[in-house]
C-alpha positions in Angstrom: -268.3 -153.7 -70.0 -269.4 -152.2 -73.3 -267.0 -149.7 -74.9 -267.7 -147.0 -77.4 -266.4 -145.9 -80.0 -268.6 -143.0 -81.8 -268.3 -143.0 -85.8 -267.2 -139.2 -85.5 -264.1 -140.1 -83.5 -262.6 -142.3 -86.2 -259.6 -141.1 -88.7 -258.3 -139.3 -85.6 -255.1 -138.6 -83.9 -256.6 -139.7 -80.7 -260.5 -141.5 -80.8 -262.8 -141.3 -78.5 -263.3 -144.7 -76.9 -265.7 -144.7 -73.8 -265.3 -147.5 -71.3 -268.1 -148.5 -68.7 -270.1 -151.0 -66.9 -273.6 -150.7 -65.4 -272.4 -149.0 -62.3 -269.4 -146.5 -63.6 -272.2 -145.8 -66.7 -273.1 -142.3 -65.0 -269.8 -141.4 -64.0 -268.8 -142.0 -67.8 -271.4 -140.3 -68.8 -270.9 -137.6 -66.8 -267.7 -136.9 -67.9 -267.9 -137.3 -71.9 -268.6 -133.3 -72.0 -271.7 -134.3 -73.8 -270.3 -136.4 -76.5 -272.5 -139.5 -74.4 -275.9 -138.9 -75.4 -277.8 -138.2 -71.6 -280.9 -139.3 -73.4 -279.4 -143.0 -74.2 -279.6 -145.3 -70.7 -277.1 -148.1 -70.2 -279.8 -150.7 -71.6 -279.9 -148.4 -75.0 -276.3 -149.0 -75.4 -275.6 -152.3 -74.5 -278.4 -153.6 -76.5 -276.3 -151.8 -79.4 -272.7 -152.7 -78.5 -274.6 -156.4 -78.3 -276.1 -156.3 -81.7 -272.8 -155.0 -83.0 -270.8 -158.5 -81.4 -273.7 -160.5 -82.7 -272.6 -159.2 -86.3 -269.1 -159.2 -86.6 -269.3 -162.8 -84.6 -271.6 -163.7 -88.0 -270.0 -162.0 -90.3 -266.4 -163.9 -88.9 -268.2 -167.3 -89.2 -269.6 -167.0 -92.7 -266.3 -166.1 -93.5 -264.9 -168.6 -91.7 -266.8 -171.2 -93.7 -266.0 -170.1 -97.3 -262.3 -170.5 -95.6 -263.1 -174.2 -94.9 -264.3 -175.3 -97.7 -261.4 -173.0 -99.9 -259.0 -175.1 -98.2 -261.0 -178.7 -98.1 -261.3 -178.2 -101.9 -257.4 -176.7 -102.5 -254.8 -178.7 -104.3 -251.8 -177.7 -105.6 -251.7 -176.4 -109.6 -248.2 -174.0 -109.6 -245.0 -173.8 -107.9 -242.6 -171.4 -107.6 -239.3 -172.0 -109.4 -236.7 -169.4 -110.4 -238.2 -166.4 -108.8 -242.0 -167.3 -110.6 -245.3 -169.2 -110.5 -245.4 -171.8 -113.1 -247.5 -174.5 -113.1 -246.6 -177.9 -111.9 -244.9 -180.4 -114.1 -247.2 -183.5 -115.7 -247.5 -186.1 -112.5 -246.8 -184.0 -109.8 -250.0 -182.4 -109.2 -251.2 -183.8 -105.6 -254.2 -186.2 -105.2 
């Protein structure tokens, strides 16, 4: 199933989202009142959708790698006391 949210539909109260698969593409395109490009094939929309998903996955993997590294190297240096953060008292730092 492919979900297309055209850039011009962003920030609208009811944004346009077209969902279709190979068997329903012609019907959805015909009922889109010209909003879906009549010259674009199902394969073109599928390729674009897959490209967006791959880019999102790549970005998520990069962020996850950075977060894992930060988590691995994290050590407590401050504590919350009396409504504010303060440096840990000497000898309390975790190894």
